N, C-alpha and C positions, 0 to 999 in steps of 0.2 A: 584608218586602222585599217587589217586586214578582218577577213573574218574567220579568223583561228578561234578555237571555242574550247579546245580541250587538250589533255596533257596524255600522251600515252608511251608505254614503254617499249624500246627496241629488243622484243624477243629473239632475235635470229639474223645473220647474215649469210647469205650463201653465192659463191660464183656458179653463175647458169651457162659464160661461154667468155671466149676472149674479151676482156675489159666489160663484161656486164655483169651485173649480181642484182640479187633479190633482199629487199630489204622486209620483214615483217614487222607490226606494228601490233602489239596487243594493248587492251584496256587495263587500267591501273586496278590493283585488287580486285581482280574478276569482274572488273568492270567489261561488260560486252558493247561492241561496236555494232551501228546499224548497220543492216543487210544494205547492200548498193545494188543499182542496177547497171548490167551490162553496159561500156562505153566510159563509165564514171571517173572522176580523178578527184584529188584531194590536194590541196594545199600543205606543204610542211614549212614551219618555221624550224631552220637550223639552229644550232648553237652558237653559231658565228653570227648569227643576226640576219642571215640571208632566206628568202622566200621563194620556194620553190612548188611547181604545180608537177604532180606524176599520176599516171593513169593506175588504176587499180587491175592487178591483174590474176586475182584470185578467181580460179574457175566455178568457184561455187557461189559467189556474191555474197558471202559473210568473213566477218571478222575473226580470227586477228587480220588486220589488211596486208596484203604483199603490196610492194613497187618493186617495179623490174626496172633497174637505172642503167644506161651506158656511162661509161667514163668516158666525157670528152676532152678529146685532148688539148681544147682550145676552152676548155672550164676556166669560169671566173669565180669559181669557188663554191658552187654547186654540188655538183655531180664530184668533183675531185675531194671536197670537203666529205662525201656521203663516204667515199672509198678509202680514202686513207685515215679519219678519224674518228668516224660513227662506229660504235660500238655495243653490241647486245648489254643490256644493261642501263644504258642511256635513256634519259628520255627527252621527248619533243613534244613541241604544241601541231596540231593540225587543223584542219579547218573541218566542217560536215563536207561530206561527199557534194559535188554536183556534176550535171551530164550535159554536155554540149554535143555530144556524138551517141544519140539514142541509137539502140537495134528497133528496126522495123520488122516486127514479129512476124507480120503477114506476107511477105515477100516468099514468092516461090522457089528463087533460089536467091542465096545471098552471097553475093563475089565481094572478098575482100583483098586488098591490094595493102602488102606492109612493105616498107622501108626498112630496115634495120630495127632499131629499137620500137618504131611504129606498133612493133606486132602487138605489144601487151593487151591494149582494150580490146584486141580479139581473142583471147583466149576466153574471159568470160561471157563473149557475143557467140561463139562456138558450143561451150557448153549449154548456153539458154537453148541455143537453135536445136542440140541433141534431146534436151527435154521435151523440148515442144514437137519432136520428128522432124523436122526442118532438114531441106539440102544447104549447103554451105559449101564455098569453094576457098583455099586461102592462098594467092598468090605471096609468097614471103622470099622477097630480095633481100641477100646479103652479099657483103664485099667476097668472104671467104668462107667456107663451112663452119669453120670454129668460132663464127661470129652468130650462128644460128641458135640464139637463145631462146629455150623455152618449146625447143623443135619436138622432142622427145614426146612431152608433155601433148601437145598440138595434135602429133600422129596419134597419142592414143586416142585423144578424143574424136579424131576422124574416124579409126576405126569402133568405135564405141556406136556413134551414130550415121548419118548420112552426111559424111564430111568429105573433104578431100583436101590432101595436099600439094602446092606446086613449090618444089623450091626453084629459086632461079637464082645462082652463085655467078657475080658479073664475073670475076676475074679468076675462076677456073679456065685452064682451056677449052678452049670453044665457046666461053661464055658470054653473054650479050645483053644488052638493057632491057628491059621486060617491054614486051609489046602491050602498052597501055592500050594503042588504039583498037589492036585485034580483039582485047579483051573486052571492052565497053561495046565493040561491033556485034560481038556474040551474044549480048544480052537479049533475055527473053524480054515482053511486054510486062510480064509481072516481077521482072526481077528485080534487085536493090545492089546497088555497087557503093565500097567503101574503099576510103585510102587515108591512109597514116603513117606520115614518113617525113622525109627533108623536104624542104619547100621547092626545091626545083621538082622533084615526083609529082608533087601535090598542084603543083603549076601546071604542069602536064596534065593531069588525071582531070582537073577543072577545065583546061580548053579543050581537051578531047570529047569531054562528056556534053560539052554546049556543041560543040561544030556536029557531034554524033546525032544530037537531039534529044538527049535522054532528060526526061523530065527533072526540074529539080527535085522534087519528092523523093525520088530514088537513088539522088546522088548524094552522099555522105560523104565528110571530110573531117580532118581534125589536124592542126598544126600545133608542134609541139615548140617551135620558135618561131618568132615573128620576123619576115625580111622586107617590111614596110617601113615608110618614116612616119612618126607619128606629127599631126597636126599641133603644131607651135606656132603657128602665124598671129593669133591672137587677133585683137580688135575688135572684138563682138561682146555683147552682155548675155549673161547667164540670169535668167530671174527665174529666182527659187520660189515656187508656189506655195508651199508650207509654210515658208516664212514670213514670205513678202518680199524679202531682200532682193537689190539686184547688185550683181558685181560684175566687174571688167574684167574680161581674159586679157591679159598684158601680150605684146608682143613676145616671143620666145616663151611663153607659159602654154601648160598643157589646161584642160578644164579641171583636171584631178589637182595640180598642184595649185591651181586658183582657189579651188575650194577648201583645201586642207589650209592654205596661208590664210582664208577667211574665216577658220576655226571651225569648220563643219567635219564631221564623223561620219565617213561614207566610208563603206567597203573596197579595197582594193585588194590585188596581189601580183599580176604579174607585171604590169605596168606596159604591157604592148601589144594586149588585145586579143591573147589566145586562150585565158582561162573562164572569163565570162563573169568574175567574182563583181566586177563594177557595173554591170547593165542596169540602166537608169531609165526610166520611162520620159519619151519626150513628149511634152503637152503642146507645144508650139514650137515655130522655126524649122529648118531645115538643115539636121546634121551633115559634119562632113565626115562619112566613115570611113575609119582605116584598120577596123579590127580583120581579123580571121575566123569568126566565128558566122556571123549572119550571112545567109542566103543572100541572093539579089532579090529576091520579093521580099524580104525583111528588110532590107535597106530602103527600097522603093517606098514601103510602106511607112519609115521614120517614126515607127512606134515607139522604138528603144534604141539605145547607143551604147558603146565603150566609153567610158569618159575618161578613161586613161589614156587612149591614144588619139581619139577622135576628135573631131573641131565642129566648127560651123559655118556651113554656106551665106548663111544669113546674117543679117545686124545682129539678132538676137537670136536666144535658147530659152523657152521656158521648159524646164526640169520638174519632176517629181520629185523634189525634195526640200 
């Protein structure tokens, strides 16, 4: 099962930019939705049966929740369904909010790098830094200016606090790809840097921060789609510490598929290692990490793993299940 916990009503849909729209979700019968931390996301169960994860883009961190979504031309039924069929008044089910992309509030300067719809988590982050009187800078990359969703809102936040917007339009005359290396090289020793966007941008960001020697604690990133292959080699055992059971992961199967087939009720959502819903404690053994959430240090510790996509390098894994 997923970690879906409540039913909410679609209270509004607004177009934000070319192929980008916001969906507002409100509690039923005056039910209040829990305040959330900047960088948080929720899972939404769509009426067509699909499950999707979206960042919360409310600047105030309170409900109703706002999801700002890009209609993907290659959509497999998520963003296309929301854009074409979801309407105000309908109900959907959502998870509690979860945060794999928290804001480090103590930074001297917070530098945000957003690619397209990756801008959404930076709206509540900017608002929070304004409230704290902290400096921030957003490098916002879009192909064309008409695709810069929430730009006016972000510019207002910048003018209200110690913020700055640097708009990078790739496809305008004279436009060029963002100089990630230059941005990273200019960081001060107390600055933190964040990136959310397409996989290619994130891969370049992570490579550059590592090459420039930026401490892991000051580097933050969030993928909204996985580009890695899940571990489905099988050939190892899962020891379930709470039940005492041992189950075999067969060739071609994932840990999640094996556990579900064995009748276990475990939380999951994205099934590609980007949402964190299936995070599970590892008590023994060596995971084969395939997620896009854990830092290098967290991977080396082998304390937790994402069971939807990761596997095992050892003959067995003992899980806190």
